[in-house]
MARKE-127712 format. One record per residue (C-alpha): residue number from 1; residue in three letters; x, y, z. Coordinates in pm, 1 decimal. Layout:
<nodes>
<node><num>NUM</num><residu>ALA</residu><c1>X</c1><c2>Y</c2><c3>Z</c3></node>
...
</nodes>
This chain:
<nodes>
<node><num>1</num><residu>MET</residu><c1>8774.1</c1><c2>9848.1</c2><c3>11811.6</c3></node>
<node><num>2</num><residu>LEU</residu><c1>8685.6</c1><c2>9691.3</c2><c3>11473.3</c3></node>
<node><num>3</num><residu>THR</residu><c1>8994.6</c1><c2>9612.6</c2><c3>11264.0</c3></node>
<node><num>4</num><residu>LEU</residu><c1>9018.9</c1><c2>9503.6</c2><c3>10902.9</c3></node>
<node><num>5</num><residu>ASP</residu><c1>9103.9</c1><c2>9151.9</c2><c3>11021.2</c3></node>
<node><num>6</num><residu>ASP</residu><c1>8780.0</c1><c2>9152.6</c2><c3>11237.2</c3></node>
<node><num>7</num><residu>LEU</residu><c1>8581.4</c1><c2>9265.7</c2><c3>10936.0</c3></node>
<node><num>8</num><residu>ARG</residu><c1>8746.5</c1><c2>8999.5</c2><c3>10716.2</c3></node>
<node><num>9</num><residu>ALA</residu><c1>8659.4</c1><c2>8731.5</c2><c3>10967.5</c3></node>
<node><num>10</num><residu>MET</residu><c1>8298.0</c1><c2>8837.3</c2><c3>10984.4</c3></node>
<node><num>11</num><residu>ILE</residu><c1>8254.8</c1><c2>8848.2</c2><c3>10610.1</c3></node>
<node><num>12</num><residu>LEU</residu><c1>8452.9</c1><c2>8555.4</c2><c3>10481.7</c3></node>
<node><num>13</num><residu>VAL</residu><c1>8253.2</c1><c2>8295.6</c2><c3>10693.0</c3></node>
<node><num>14</num><residu>LEU</residu><c1>7954.4</c1><c2>8379.4</c2><c3>10480.9</c3></node>
<node><num>15</num><residu>PRO</residu><c1>7917.1</c1><c2>8146.7</c2><c3>10179.7</c3></node>
<node><num>16</num><residu>ASP</residu><c1>8041.2</c1><c2>8260.0</c2><c3>9837.9</c3></node>
<node><num>17</num><residu>THR</residu><c1>8224.0</c1><c2>8561.9</c2><c3>9971.7</c3></node>
<node><num>18</num><residu>VAL</residu><c1>8562.5</c1><c2>8671.3</c2><c3>9851.3</c3></node>
<node><num>19</num><residu>GLU</residu><c1>8811.8</c1><c2>8955.0</c2><c3>9924.5</c3></node>
<node><num>20</num><residu>THR</residu><c1>8922.6</c1><c2>9160.8</c2><c3>9627.3</c3></node>
<node><num>21</num><residu>SER</residu><c1>9069.1</c1><c2>9518.4</c2><c3>9589.5</c3></node>
<node><num>22</num><residu>VAL</residu><c1>8916.5</c1><c2>9826.7</c2><c3>9435.9</c3></node>
<node><num>23</num><residu>PHE</residu><c1>9145.3</c1><c2>10129.5</c2><c3>9383.1</c3></node>
<node><num>24</num><residu>GLY</residu><c1>9380.5</c1><c2>9986.9</c2><c3>9641.6</c3></node>
<node><num>25</num><residu>ASN</residu><c1>9108.7</c1><c2>9935.0</c2><c3>9909.7</c3></node>
<node><num>26</num><residu>PRO</residu><c1>9005.7</c1><c2>9589.7</c2><c3>10040.5</c3></node>
<node><num>27</num><residu>CYS</residu><c1>8673.4</c1><c2>9499.9</c2><c3>9908.9</c3></node>
<node><num>28</num><residu>PHE</residu><c1>8445.9</c1><c2>9211.5</c2><c3>10007.2</c3></node>
<node><num>29</num><residu>LYS</residu><c1>8203.7</c1><c2>9062.2</c2><c3>9763.3</c3></node>
<node><num>30</num><residu>VAL</residu><c1>7940.5</c1><c2>8797.5</c2><c3>9712.7</c3></node>
<node><num>31</num><residu>GLY</residu><c1>7935.1</c1><c2>8708.1</c2><c3>9353.5</c3></node>
<node><num>32</num><residu>ASP</residu><c1>8021.3</c1><c2>9029.3</c2><c3>9167.8</c3></node>
<node><num>33</num><residu>LYS</residu><c1>7841.1</c1><c2>9246.8</c2><c3>9418.3</c3></node>
<node><num>34</num><residu>ALA</residu><c1>8030.1</c1><c2>9447.3</c2><c3>9682.4</c3></node>
<node><num>35</num><residu>ILE</residu><c1>7917.4</c1><c2>9384.0</c2><c3>10044.8</c3></node>
<node><num>36</num><residu>CYS</residu><c1>8162.9</c1><c2>9621.1</c2><c3>10226.7</c3></node>
<node><num>37</num><residu>PHE</residu><c1>8489.4</c1><c2>9805.1</c2><c3>10168.7</c3></node>
<node><num>38</num><residu>TRP</residu><c1>8778.5</c1><c2>9921.6</c2><c3>10393.5</c3></node>
<node><num>39</num><residu>ASN</residu><c1>8862.2</c1><c2>10275.5</c2><c3>10303.5</c3></node>
<node><num>40</num><residu>VAL</residu><c1>9246.5</c1><c2>10297.0</c2><c3>10343.2</c3></node>
<node><num>41</num><residu>GLY</residu><c1>9253.4</c1><c2>10670.5</c2><c3>10332.4</c3></node>
<node><num>42</num><residu>HIS</residu><c1>9021.7</c1><c2>10701.1</c2><c3>10635.1</c3></node>
<node><num>43</num><residu>ASP</residu><c1>9118.3</c1><c2>10366.3</c2><c3>10788.2</c3></node>
<node><num>44</num><residu>SER</residu><c1>8752.9</c1><c2>10289.4</c2><c3>10829.1</c3></node>
<node><num>45</num><residu>PRO</residu><c1>8500.5</c1><c2>10034.1</c2><c3>10703.6</c3></node>
<node><num>46</num><residu>VAL</residu><c1>8240.5</c1><c2>10151.0</c2><c3>10448.7</c3></node>
<node><num>47</num><residu>PHE</residu><c1>7902.0</c1><c2>9973.7</c2><c3>10488.9</c3></node>
<node><num>48</num><residu>LYS</residu><c1>7620.2</c1><c2>9955.7</c2><c3>10239.0</c3></node>
<node><num>49</num><residu>VAL</residu><c1>7301.7</c1><c2>10092.7</c2><c3>10396.8</c3></node>
<node><num>50</num><residu>SER</residu><c1>6998.7</c1><c2>10286.6</c2><c3>10264.1</c3></node>
<node><num>51</num><residu>PHE</residu><c1>7031.0</c1><c2>10662.9</c2><c3>10230.9</c3></node>
<node><num>52</num><residu>ASP</residu><c1>6766.4</c1><c2>10691.4</c2><c3>10512.3</c3></node>
<node><num>53</num><residu>GLU</residu><c1>6962.1</c1><c2>10456.0</c2><c3>10746.1</c3></node>
<node><num>54</num><residu>ARG</residu><c1>7289.0</c1><c2>10635.4</c2><c3>10676.0</c3></node>
<node><num>55</num><residu>ASP</residu><c1>7133.2</c1><c2>10974.7</c2><c3>10758.0</c3></node>
<node><num>56</num><residu>MET</residu><c1>6979.3</c1><c2>10835.3</c2><c3>11077.8</c3></node>
<node><num>57</num><residu>LEU</residu><c1>7303.8</c1><c2>10680.1</c2><c3>11180.4</c3></node>
<node><num>58</num><residu>ILE</residu><c1>7500.1</c1><c2>10991.9</c2><c3>11124.6</c3></node>
<node><num>59</num><residu>GLU</residu><c1>7246.7</c1><c2>11192.3</c2><c3>11319.0</c3></node>
<node><num>60</num><residu>ALA</residu><c1>7220.5</c1><c2>10947.7</c2><c3>11606.2</c3></node>
<node><num>61</num><residu>GLU</residu><c1>7588.0</c1><c2>10868.8</c2><c3>11649.4</c3></node>
<node><num>62</num><residu>PRO</residu><c1>7813.0</c1><c2>11127.3</c2><c3>11474.5</c3></node>
<node><num>63</num><residu>GLU</residu><c1>8101.3</c1><c2>11006.9</c2><c3>11687.8</c3></node>
<node><num>64</num><residu>THR</residu><c1>8081.1</c1><c2>10677.6</c2><c3>11511.7</c3></node>
<node><num>65</num><residu>PHE</residu><c1>7920.0</c1><c2>10723.4</c2><c3>11168.5</c3></node>
<node><num>66</num><residu>PHE</residu><c1>8015.5</c1><c2>10970.8</c2><c3>10893.3</c3></node>
<node><num>67</num><residu>THR</residu><c1>8023.2</c1><c2>11020.5</c2><c3>10519.1</c3></node>
<node><num>68</num><residu>THR</residu><c1>8260.1</c1><c2>11208.3</c2><c3>10278.9</c3></node>
<node><num>69</num><residu>PRO</residu><c1>8179.2</c1><c2>11413.2</c2><c3>9967.7</c3></node>
<node><num>70</num><residu>HIS</residu><c1>8303.2</c1><c2>11115.1</c2><c3>9764.5</c3></node>
<node><num>71</num><residu>HIS</residu><c1>8062.5</c1><c2>10871.6</c2><c3>9941.9</c3></node>
<node><num>72</num><residu>ARG</residu><c1>7759.4</c1><c2>11098.9</c2><c3>9988.8</c3></node>
<node><num>73</num><residu>PRO</residu><c1>7597.3</c1><c2>11027.2</c2><c3>9647.9</c3></node>
<node><num>74</num><residu>SER</residu><c1>7595.5</c1><c2>10644.9</c2><c3>9726.9</c3></node>
<node><num>75</num><residu>PRO</residu><c1>7403.0</c1><c2>10451.0</c2><c3>9991.1</c3></node>
<node><num>76</num><residu>LEU</residu><c1>7717.4</c1><c2>10409.3</c2><c3>10200.3</c3></node>
<node><num>77</num><residu>VAL</residu><c1>7821.6</c1><c2>10499.2</c2><c3>10548.0</c3></node>
<node><num>78</num><residu>LEU</residu><c1>8169.3</c1><c2>10500.0</c2><c3>10698.0</c3></node>
<node><num>79</num><residu>ALA</residu><c1>8229.5</c1><c2>10389.9</c2><c3>11062.3</c3></node>
<node><num>80</num><residu>ARG</residu><c1>8504.0</c1><c2>10487.8</c2><c3>11303.3</c3></node>
<node><num>81</num><residu>PRO</residu><c1>8660.5</c1><c2>10166.1</c2><c3>11392.0</c3></node>
<node><num>82</num><residu>GLN</residu><c1>8730.6</c1><c2>10278.5</c2><c3>11748.9</c3></node>
<node><num>83</num><residu>THR</residu><c1>8362.1</c1><c2>10329.8</c2><c3>11831.6</c3></node>
<node><num>84</num><residu>VAL</residu><c1>8154.7</c1><c2>10110.5</c2><c3>11601.8</c3></node>
<node><num>85</num><residu>ASP</residu><c1>7974.6</c1><c2>9828.5</c2><c3>11772.3</c3></node>
<node><num>86</num><residu>PRO</residu><c1>8114.2</c1><c2>9502.4</c2><c3>11624.8</c3></node>
<node><num>87</num><residu>GLU</residu><c1>7772.2</c1><c2>9329.4</c2><c3>11667.8</c3></node>
<node><num>88</num><residu>TRP</residu><c1>7614.4</c1><c2>9617.1</c2><c3>11461.1</c3></node>
<node><num>89</num><residu>ALA</residu><c1>7876.5</c1><c2>9563.7</c2><c3>11204.7</c3></node>
<node><num>90</num><residu>ARG</residu><c1>7820.2</c1><c2>9179.7</c2><c3>11192.0</c3></node>
<node><num>91</num><residu>ALA</residu><c1>7440.5</c1><c2>9223.4</c2><c3>11163.2</c3></node>
<node><num>92</num><residu>THR</residu><c1>7476.1</c1><c2>9487.5</c2><c3>10895.3</c3></node>
<node><num>93</num><residu>LEU</residu><c1>7717.5</c1><c2>9270.8</c2><c3>10698.5</c3></node>
<node><num>94</num><residu>GLU</residu><c1>7490.3</c1><c2>8966.0</c2><c3>10713.5</c3></node>
<node><num>95</num><residu>ARG</residu><c1>7183.6</c1><c2>9166.0</c2><c3>10624.1</c3></node>
<node><num>96</num><residu>THR</residu><c1>7369.8</c1><c2>9313.4</c2><c3>10318.8</c3></node>
<node><num>97</num><residu>TRP</residu><c1>7510.7</c1><c2>8963.6</c2><c3>10222.7</c3></node>
<node><num>98</num><residu>ARG</residu><c1>7138.1</c1><c2>8822.0</c2><c3>10246.1</c3></node>
<node><num>99</num><residu>ARG</residu><c1>7018.5</c1><c2>9103.4</c2><c3>10006.7</c3></node>
<node><num>100</num><residu>LEU</residu><c1>7298.2</c1><c2>9043.8</c2><c3>9753.6</c3></node>
<node><num>101</num><residu>ALA</residu><c1>7362.6</c1><c2>8671.5</c2><c3>9760.5</c3></node>
<node><num>102</num><residu>ARG</residu><c1>7180.9</c1><c2>8423.2</c2><c3>9535.0</c3></node>
<node><num>103</num><residu>ARG</residu><c1>6856.4</c1><c2>8298.4</c2><c3>9699.6</c3></node>
<node><num>104</num><residu>ALA</residu><c1>6987.7</c1><c2>7942.9</c2><c3>9686.9</c3></node>
<node><num>105</num><residu>THR</residu><c1>7302.6</c1><c2>8033.1</c2><c3>9873.2</c3></node>
<node><num>106</num><residu>VAL</residu><c1>7106.6</c1><c2>8203.5</c2><c3>10146.0</c3></node>
<node><num>107</num><residu>THR</residu><c1>6874.6</c1><c2>7902.0</c2><c3>10174.3</c3></node>
<node><num>108</num><residu>ARG</residu><c1>7155.2</c1><c2>7655.4</c2><c3>10203.9</c3></node>
<node><num>109</num><residu>TYR</residu><c1>7323.2</c1><c2>7882.8</c2><c3>10473.3</c3></node>
<node><num>110</num><residu>ASP</residu><c1>7003.2</c1><c2>7903.9</c2><c3>10669.1</c3></node>
<node><num>111</num><residu>GLU</residu><c1>6949.1</c1><c2>7529.0</c2><c3>10664.0</c3></node>
<node><num>112</num><residu>ALA</residu><c1>7302.1</c1><c2>7472.2</c2><c3>10773.6</c3></node>
<node><num>113</num><residu>GLN</residu><c1>7254.9</c1><c2>7715.6</c2><c3>11063.2</c3></node>
<node><num>114</num><residu>ALA</residu><c1>6932.2</c1><c2>7549.3</c2><c3>11165.2</c3></node>
<node><num>115</num><residu>ASP</residu><c1>7093.2</c1><c2>7204.6</c2><c3>11144.5</c3></node>
<node><num>116</num><residu>THR</residu><c1>7388.4</c1><c2>7329.0</c2><c3>11363.5</c3></node>
<node><num>117</num><residu>ALA</residu><c1>7145.1</c1><c2>7490.4</c2><c3>11615.5</c3></node>
<node><num>118</num><residu>GLY</residu><c1>6937.1</c1><c2>7167.7</c2><c3>11627.7</c3></node>
<node><num>119</num><residu>ARG</residu><c1>7240.8</c1><c2>6966.0</c2><c3>11732.1</c3></node>
<node><num>120</num><residu>ALA</residu><c1>7336.8</c1><c2>7207.4</c2><c3>12013.3</c3></node>
</nodes>
């Protein structure tokens, strides 16, 4: 089960991320670019993925992934919180963050992660 609080915790540990609201829905951004939303009406997270990935996910796991007429024109996929794999969510969020964050921010993050791993 993936909750809004789980999603919040996954995203807000990434540098330069903030939580905002778009049309009454929680939205997580890096800079002014949205990483992920929580669709209150469907009580589901909305992830940014390519159209091809969205279609593949819906075909492979229709019990987990879906879209709506509103979301279909955009490269987004909704996930049912009861069945989505939290590790898939975390990896997808980080991948999206890496694509949208400033390069210097990602570099600093990677350096800090490598430094932490080197001390372990």
